[in-house]
C-alpha positions as CSV (number, residue, x, y, z in Angstrom):
1,X,35.1,-236.5,-60.3
2,X,32.2,-237.5,-62.5
3,X,29.1,-238.6,-60.7
4,X,28.9,-241.9,-62.8
5,X,32.4,-242.8,-61.7
6,X,31.5,-242.3,-58.0
7,X,28.4,-244.5,-58.5
8,X,30.5,-247.2,-60.1
9,X,33.1,-247.1,-57.4
10,X,30.4,-247.4,-54.7
11,X,28.8,-250.3,-56.5
12,X,32.1,-252.1,-56.9
13,X,32.8,-251.7,-53.2
14,X,29.3,-253.1,-52.3
15,X,29.8,-256.1,-54.6
16,X,33.2,-256.8,-53.0
17,X,31.7,-256.6,-49.5
18,X,28.9,-259.0,-50.6
19,X,31.4,-261.5,-52.0
20,X,33.4,-261.4,-48.7
21,X,30.3,-262.0,-46.7
22,X,29.3,-264.9,-49.0
23,X,32.7,-266.5,-48.5
24,X,32.4,-266.0,-44.7
25,X,28.9,-267.5,-44.7
26,X,30.0,-270.5,-46.7
27,X,33.0,-271.0,-44.3
28,X,30.7,-270.8,-41.3
29,X,28.3,-273.3,-42.9
30,X,31.1,-275.7,-43.5
31,X,32.4,-275.3,-39.9
32,X,28.9,-276.0,-38.5
33,X,28.3,-279.0,-40.7
34,X,31.7,-280.6,-39.8
35,X,31.1,-279.9,-36.1
36,X,33.9,-277.5,-35.5
37,X,31.6,-274.9,-34.0
38,X,29.9,-275.6,-30.7
39,X,26.7,-273.8,-29.8
40,X,26.1,-273.0,-26.2
41,X,24.2,-270.5,-24.1
42,X,25.9,-267.4,-22.9
43,X,25.4,-266.4,-19.3
44,X,23.1,-263.5,-18.8
45,X,24.5,-260.2,-17.4
46,X,22.8,-260.7,-14.1
47,X,24.7,-264.0,-13.7
48,X,21.7,-266.3,-13.9
49,X,20.8,-268.7,-16.6
50,X,18.5,-267.8,-19.4
51,X,15.9,-270.3,-18.2
52,X,15.6,-268.8,-14.8
53,X,15.4,-265.3,-16.2
54,X,12.4,-266.3,-18.3
55,X,10.6,-267.2,-15.1
56,X,11.2,-263.7,-13.8
57,X,9.7,-261.9,-16.8
58,X,6.3,-261.2,-15.2
59,X,8.1,-259.2,-12.4
60,X,10.2,-257.3,-14.9
61,X,7.2,-255.6,-16.6
62,X,7.5,-251.8,-16.6
63,X,11.3,-251.8,-16.9
64,X,12.0,-251.7,-13.1
C-alpha cells in the first residue's frame, strides 16, 4: 500500500472517532441540561464517605 493512502485512512478514522465523541458529548450535555442525569458521590473503596476520608489524609502520608 502507498504511504499516502495509509495516512489518509488513519486521518479518516480519527475524524470519524472525533465526530462520534462530539455526538456523545452533545447528547450528554442535553441529558444534563434536561435533568436526566443525576450526579452523586460514589462510595470509596474502604467503605467510608469521601468527606471522612479527607479528614484522614494527614495519617495517610507515606503511602502506609
